[in-house]
N, C-alpha and C positions, 0 to 999 in steps of 0.2 A: 550510585545505585542505578541498576538497569531495570527496565520494566518489560514484562512479557505480556503478550496479548491474552486477554481473558478467554479461556477455553469455552466457558459457557456462552459468551457472546458469539463466538465463531460457530458453535453448534446451533445456536438459535438462528443465525443467518442461513445456515445450511437447511434447517428445517423449514424456514419460510420459503426458500427457493424450491424445495421439494414439494411443498404444499401448492405453491403457485403452478408448478409443472403438472402436478396431478389434476389440479382444477382445470387447467387449459386442455389437458387430454380428455377429461370428463365432458367438458363443454363441446369439444369437437366430436365426441362419440354421440352425445345426445342430439346434436344438431348437425349430423354428418352430411345430410343432403344439402343444407345451406353452406356448409364448409366446402363441399365439393363444387357447388355452383360458383361461389365467389373466387375460389382459387383458379378454376378453369376460365372464368370470365376475365380475371386479371391477365392471365397468360394469353388469352385470345386477343385482347387489345394490344398487348405488347408485340405479338406476332403481326398483327395488322399494321403496326407502325413501321415494321421493317419489310413489309410485303412489296418489295421492288420487282419490276418486271423480270430482271435477270435471275431472281431466285424464287419466282412465283411457283414454279413447279414443286419446289421443295417446301416452301413455307405454306403453300396452299393446303397441302395434306395435313399439316399440323393444325392449321386454322379450322379446317373442317372437323378434325378429330375433337378439338376442344369444344367447338360448337355443339357437336353431337352429344358429348358427355354432359355439357351444361344443360342441354334440353332434357336429358334423361337422368338428372342428378339423383332422383329418388331411387332409381333402380341400380345405381352403380355400387359395386362392392369395394372393400378396401384394397383388395389385390388389383382390381381394374383401375382404381384411382392411382395407385402407386405406379402401375405400368404407364399410364398416361403422363404422369409427372416425370418419369424417367425419360420419356420420349420428347417432352416439350419444355421442361424447365431450364434447358440450356440457354434459353433466351435471356435469362436473368444475368448471365455472365457478360452479355453484350453491354448491358447498362452499367456494369461495374467499370468498364473501360474509362469513361470520363472521370469517375472518382479516382481511379488509379493514376491517371494523368495529372489531375489537379493535386493529389497528395504528393506525387513525385516532384512536381514543380515547386510546391510549398516547401518540401524537405530540402530541395536543392538550394532554395533561397534563404534557408534558415541561417541566422547569423552565428549560431553557436557551433556550426560544423568546423572541424579542425582547419580546413583549407580556407575558411572565411574569417576565422578569429585571428586577432593580432597576437594572441598568446596561446600557448598550449594549455588547454583545460581538460583535465582528466581526474580520476580519483586520487592520484598522487599529488597533483598540484593544487587542487581545489581548496584544501584546508589553508594553505598559505595565502591564497588570494582572498579567501573569506575573512581571514584574521585581521585584515587591514580595516575593515569596517564592523567586524563582529569579534571583539577581543575575547569573548567567552569561549571560543574554540581554541585559543592559544594553549591552555593547559593540556588539552588533548594532543595538540600538535607537538608540544614540547615532550610529551611522554611517548610519542609514537616512534616507530623504527625508521630506518633509512628510506623505506618505501612510502612514508607518509601516512601509514595506517597504524592504528593503535591495536595491534594484535597481541594484547597483553592478557594472558590467562592466569595471572596471579590471583590469590584469594581476594585482594583488595578491589579487583575489578571483575569479580565473578558475579553471576546472577544472584540477586537477593533471595535468601531462603524463605520459604513459607514457614509459618509457625510450627507446623508439624515436622518439617525437615530440620528446622533449628533445634527443636526438642529432641529429635532422634540423633542428631549429630553430637550433641553434648550430653546425651543420656539424662534428660531432665524429667522424664516421666518414669516413675517406678510404680508398678502394679496399678496402672491407669490413674495415678495421682501425680500432679505436678509437684516436683521438689522445689519449693519456693526459695530456699536458701541457696541451692545450687544454681538456680536461675539468676538470683541476685548476684552471686559471685561471678557468673559468666558475663552479665551485663556490666558490672563494675570493672572487670578486666578489659572489656572492649572499650569502655569510655576512657579509661586511663586514670592516672593519678590525680588526686585532688589538687587544684591550684591554690597556692598560698599568695593571693594578691596578684597584681599586674606584673610584678617582676618575674614571676614564674612562667608567664606567657611567652611563647616564641614570637618572633617578628610577624609571621603571617597570621598568627592568632590575634595579635594586637590589631592588625589591619582589618581582619574580619570583624572584630569587635567594634572598631571605629565605623565600619560600613553599616552594621546593624544599629549602632547608636545614632548615626546621622539619619537613618531612615525612620527608626521607631521613636526616638526621643526628641529629635530636632525637626522631624518631618521635612527633611531636605533630601528629596529623592535624587535630584540632579547631582548634588555633591557626592552622595553615596554611590551613584552609578559611575561617576568619574573615578572615584577611589577604587572601586571594584575593577574597572577597566585597567587602571594602572597596575593593580595587583595581578591581573591576568597577564598583562604585557611583561611583567617582571619574570614570568616563567621562562621566557625566551633567553634570558641572560644566564649563560652557563660559564 
């Protein structure tokens, strides 16, 4: 059974982000003069840090512009502030250079890169590598195609139906009333025939029963895990 992300949770996160954005815009509008002052003050000192003699003629004009705007922050309009930001905010890119260099160096030294790994690790080879210490992925690997991906669109691997979708598919609701007998028939058909003792169980069903018995009745989780891992590994035997 596959799980899908809750639509309500996703919409709730979007609403929170939108409210936070609206709150930030409202605060900037209410205290616009303070916002103008601190943005220009920050850029002013960043430009002061790079005010070297050979670029003083260029940087000095921006420093003076920022100082003038900060001193008259209460009289600055939104258009004037945007114009000043467009003229002076390029200094922020300069301080991103060390971050880019450090990030590039860290990426080049990362051990999982193909040219540093001793084996090829990608989406096609990863299931086989993981199956050595995580046998639970072996059934998926055994049912996958030659590319190592389980691109199976059969009904047994389809998305789980919602109750409304299930009732609509099997026509279980008549005149807004649930047909209980029809629903019982559909459920019993999906469950399968009634077992007449242990002899009617298939080998894998007996193994699963033994796993649950070890866990529930004997409280031996380690033995149950070993048996379940052996059952998963048996899927690779073809």
